[in-house]
C-alpha positions as CSV (number, residue, x, y, z in Angstrom):
1,M,-0.1,3.0,-18.8
2,L,1.4,3.6,-15.4
3,K,-1.1,3.8,-12.4
4,T,-0.4,4.4,-8.8
5,V,-2.5,3.0,-5.8
6,K,-1.7,4.4,-2.2
7,V,-2.7,1.9,0.5
8,R,-2.5,2.0,4.2
9,I,-0.1,-0.6,5.7
10,Y,0.0,-1.9,9.3
11,P,3.5,-3.1,10.2
12,T,4.1,-5.0,13.4
13,V,6.2,-3.4,16.1
14,Q,9.3,-5.5,14.9
15,Q,8.6,-4.4,11.3
16,Q,8.3,-0.8,12.5
17,E,11.8,-1.0,14.0
18,L,13.2,-2.5,10.7
19,L,11.5,0.3,8.8
20,A,12.8,2.9,11.2
21,Q,16.4,1.6,10.6
22,A,15.7,1.5,6.8
23,F,14.4,5.1,6.9
24,G,17.5,6.2,8.8
25,S,19.9,4.4,6.5
26,V,18.4,6.0,3.5
27,R,18.3,9.4,5.0
28,W,21.9,9.2,6.2
29,L,23.0,8.1,2.8
30,W,21.2,10.9,1.0
31,N,22.7,13.5,3.4
32,R,26.3,12.0,3.1
33,F,26.1,11.9,-0.7
34,L,24.6,15.4,-1.0
35,D,27.4,16.8,1.3
36,L,30.0,14.8,-0.7
37,T,28.6,16.2,-4.0
38,N,28.7,19.7,-2.6
39,Q,32.3,19.4,-1.5
40,T,33.4,17.8,-4.8
41,Y,31.8,20.7,-6.7
42,K,33.5,23.3,-4.5
43,Q,36.9,21.7,-5.0
44,T,36.7,20.6,-8.6
45,G,33.9,22.6,-10.2
46,K,32.2,19.3,-11.2
47,G,29.6,17.2,-9.5
48,L,29.2,13.4,-9.0
49,S,27.4,11.2,-11.3
50,R,25.0,8.5,-10.1
51,Y,27.5,5.9,-11.1
52,D,30.2,7.7,-8.9
53,L,27.9,7.6,-6.0
54,Q,26.7,3.9,-6.6
55,K,30.4,2.9,-6.8
56,Q,31.0,4.0,-3.2
57,L,28.1,1.8,-1.7
58,P,30.2,-1.4,-1.3
59,D,33.0,0.4,0.6
60,L,30.4,2.2,2.8
61,K,28.7,-1.1,3.7
62,K,32.1,-2.4,4.9
63,E,32.8,0.7,7.0
64,Y,29.3,0.9,8.4
65,E,27.9,-2.5,9.1
66,W,24.4,-1.2,9.9
67,L,23.9,-0.3,6.2
68,K,23.8,-4.0,5.4
69,N,20.4,-4.2,7.3
70,T,18.8,-2.2,4.5
71,Y,17.8,-3.7,1.2
72,S,20.7,-2.9,-1.3
73,Q,18.2,-1.7,-4.0
74,C,16.7,0.9,-1.7
75,L,20.3,2.4,-1.1
76,Q,20.8,2.4,-4.9
77,V,17.5,4.3,-5.4
78,V,19.0,7.0,-3.2
79,C,21.7,7.6,-5.7
80,L,19.2,7.7,-8.5
81,N,17.0,10.1,-6.7
82,L,19.8,12.4,-5.8
83,S,21.2,12.5,-9.4
84,R,17.6,13.2,-10.6
85,A,17.2,16.0,-8.0
86,F,20.4,17.7,-9.4
87,I,19.2,17.2,-13.0
88,N,15.9,18.8,-12.2
89,F,17.7,21.7,-10.4
90,F,20.0,22.4,-13.3
91,E,17.1,22.2,-15.8
92,R,15.1,24.8,-13.6
93,R,12.4,22.4,-12.7
94,A,13.1,22.3,-8.9
95,D,15.0,23.9,-6.1
96,Y,18.5,22.8,-5.0
97,P,18.3,19.5,-3.2
98,R,18.1,19.8,0.6
99,F,19.3,17.7,3.4
100,K,16.7,15.3,5.0
101,S,15.6,15.4,8.5
102,K,14.4,12.7,10.8
103,H,11.5,14.9,11.8
104,G,8.5,14.7,9.6
105,K,7.7,12.5,6.7
106,Q,10.0,9.6,6.0
107,S,10.1,7.5,2.8
108,L,11.8,4.5,1.3
109,S,11.5,3.1,-2.2
110,Y,11.7,-0.6,-3.3
111,P,12.3,-0.8,-7.1
112,Q,11.8,-4.6,-7.2
113,N,11.0,-7.8,-5.5
114,V,7.9,-6.7,-3.9
115,K,5.0,-9.1,-4.0
116,I,1.3,-8.5,-3.3
117,S,-0.8,-11.5,-2.4
118,G,-4.3,-11.0,-0.7
119,D,-4.1,-8.4,2.0
120,T,-0.4,-8.5,2.4
121,I,2.6,-6.8,0.7
122,S,5.9,-8.7,1.0
123,F,9.1,-6.6,1.1
124,P,12.7,-7.9,1.2
125,K,14.3,-7.9,4.6
126,I,11.1,-6.8,6.2
127,G,8.6,-9.6,5.4
128,E,4.8,-9.5,4.9
129,I,3.0,-6.4,6.0
130,F,-0.8,-6.3,6.3
131,A,-2.4,-3.7,4.0
132,K,-5.8,-2.4,3.3
133,I,-5.9,-2.7,-0.5
134,H,-9.0,-0.8,-1.7
135,R,-8.3,-0.9,-5.4
136,P,-7.3,-3.7,-7.7
137,I,-3.6,-3.8,-8.5
138,E,-3.4,-5.7,-11.8
139,G,-0.2,-5.7,-13.8
140,A,3.5,-5.7,-13.3
141,I,4.7,-3.8,-10.2
142,K,7.4,-1.2,-11.0
143,T,8.1,0.4,-7.6
144,V,6.7,0.5,-4.2
145,T,7.4,3.5,-1.9
146,I,6.7,3.2,1.8
147,T,6.0,6.5,3.7
148,K,5.5,7.3,7.3
149,N,3.9,10.5,8.3
150,Q,4.2,12.5,11.6
151,C,1.1,10.7,13.0
152,N,3.0,7.3,12.7
153,Q,0.8,6.1,9.9
154,Y,2.4,4.0,7.2
155,Y,1.4,4.0,3.6
156,A,2.7,2.1,0.5
157,S,2.4,3.7,-2.9
158,V,2.3,1.1,-5.5
159,L,3.4,2.1,-9.1
160,F,2.3,-0.6,-11.6
161,E,1.9,-1.0,-15.4
162,D,-1.7,-1.9,-16.2
163,G,-1.0,-2.9,-19.8
164,K,-3.4,-0.4,-21.3
165,E,-2.6,2.2,-23.9
166,I,-2.5,5.8,-23.1
167,P,-5.7,7.4,-24.4
168,N,-5.4,9.9,-27.2
169,P,-6.2,13.5,-26.5
170,S,-9.6,14.6,-27.9
171,S,-11.0,18.1,-28.4
172,E,-14.5,16.8,-28.9
173,G,-17.2,17.2,-26.3
174,K,-18.0,20.1,-23.9
175,T,-15.0,19.8,-21.6
């Protein structure tokens, strides 16, 4: 069964700068691909798939050197999230995807290579960040999403597989 634990993290000043660059790269990529998808749809009547977006990442990294400072898997997750947002829109589960702003909440997802040991969480290209882990995280880590709110507080939401079966629904009892 999948479980999530949200923990407060305390990055150093240098790590905050790296996170700010990563937030900016992910936001810029989302906005660029959303605009590209909108233009492609207006011209051809068809959108772009996740594969079409991910295919453009190597060329963008050559053109914009600062994209190399962000972990490559985080950039690929942007393509996944954007294609998922369009699927949800066309299946009437969500509104049309919007452009992201640098004001307000920022987020960044790491789909792999995150390690938790003691009171630290280790991220690729950022290093170990001190965390207040208040619940046990036992099992295989699936994804870790770092968020920053308007009060400059950083959090990490850890999604992990705990290895337990999903309980069967029961109609017995008073609830």
